[in-house]
N, C-alpha and C positions, 0 to 999 in steps of 0.2 A: 665368501661370507662377508668380508670387509666391504666389498662393493655394495652389497645389499644393505648393510648397515649405513653406508654413506648416503645411499639413495633414500633411506628411510629418515635419516637425519635431515637431509635437504628438504624433503616433503614436509616434515614436521616444523621446519623453520620458516617455511613460506608464510608470509603475512597474509591474514584474511583480507578479503576485499572489504572496503569501507562501506557502510550503509549507503544506499542511493541518496543523493541529495547532499552528501557531506563534503564533496569536493568544491562546489561553487555553482553559481546560478546558471551559467551556460551548460555546465555538465548535468545539472538537475533537469533541464529542458531536453537535453539529448537523451538522458536516461528515461524520462517520461515517454518521448516519442519511441525509443527503442522498446519500452514495455508494452505499449500499445501495439506495436508492429509484431511482437511475439505473442500477443494475446495474453499477457501477464498482468491481469486486472489488479492483483493484489499489490504488485510493485507500483503500477501506475496510480493506484488509489493511495498509496503511501507517499507519493510524490506530490499530491494535491495538498493545498493549504486547508487548514481547519474550517476556514469561512467556506471554501469551495465544497468540502465534504458535507458540511451542514446543510448548504443550498441544495445539493444534490440530493440528500436524504429527504429534505422537505418537498423537493419537486417530485420524487418517487411517491412519497406519501399522497400528494395531491393527485398524481396519476392513478394510484390504487383506488383512492376515494372516488374518482371519476369512472375508471374502468373496472372497478371490483377486482376480482382475482387475476384478470388478464394484465393489470398493471405490474410495473417492476418491483420487486420485493426491497431493493435498496438503491441508493443513489449510484453505487457502483455498478450495478447491473444495468441500470438505466443509461450511464455514460459510456460504458465500454462494450455493450452489445454489439455495436456495428463498426468496431474498430477494424480497419484493414491494414494488411501489411503494405509496406512501402520501403523506399530506400532510406539509408541512414540520413539522419538530419544534421546539418551543420548549423551551429548556433554561436552567436557572439553577443557579449554584453555591450549593449548601447549606452547605458547609463547605470550607476550603482551609487546609492546614498545610504549608509548605514545597512540596516536589514532589508533593504528592498532594491530591486533591480529591474531594469527592462532588458530582455533578451530577444534579439532578432533571429528568425530562421527564414531560409529561402528553400523552396522545393518545387515542385510541379505545380502546387496550388498557388504559388506566388510568395510573396514576403509577408510574414506574420510577426507580430511583436507580442511577447508574453510578459506579464508582470510576475515576478518571483519574490517570495518573501522568505526570510530566515525565521523558523519556528523551531524551538527546541534544539538549536545548533545545526539544524538542516535546512537546506534550501528546498522550497516547495513551491510549486506553480499555483498561481492565484487566478483561476479563470472567472470571467464573468458569465454566468449561466443565464440563459432566457428564463424569464418568469412567466 
C-alpha cells in the first residue's frame, strides 16, 4: 500500500510539459517539424505566427473562391495536408535580437533558415507563404 501511495505521489508531482514554443526559438522549430512529422496539424498550427496563420487563411479563402467547394476550408488544412514524416530536425539559433530570431536546420532537403518571433510569451515560426 505504501508503495502504491509513493508511486501515485510521484506521478502527481511530475511537472506538466510546457506548451510548444515556450522553450526557445530553436525548440519551436524542432517542435514545429516534429508536429508535421506526426501529422499533428493542431500543434503545428499553434507554432505558426499570427501573421502566417492570417496569410494561410487568406490563401485558403482565395483557393475556395477559385475552386469552389474543392478548395481547403482553412489555412491549416491547406498548409498541412501534404506533410510527410521524416527524421527529427536538428536546429540551431543563427541570430537573435529581442523577440525575433533566425534558426537554421539541416536535413535531407538541405539547409533551411526559419524566422521565429515571440508572440504572447511563446516562440512561433513566421513563414513567408506564396501569394
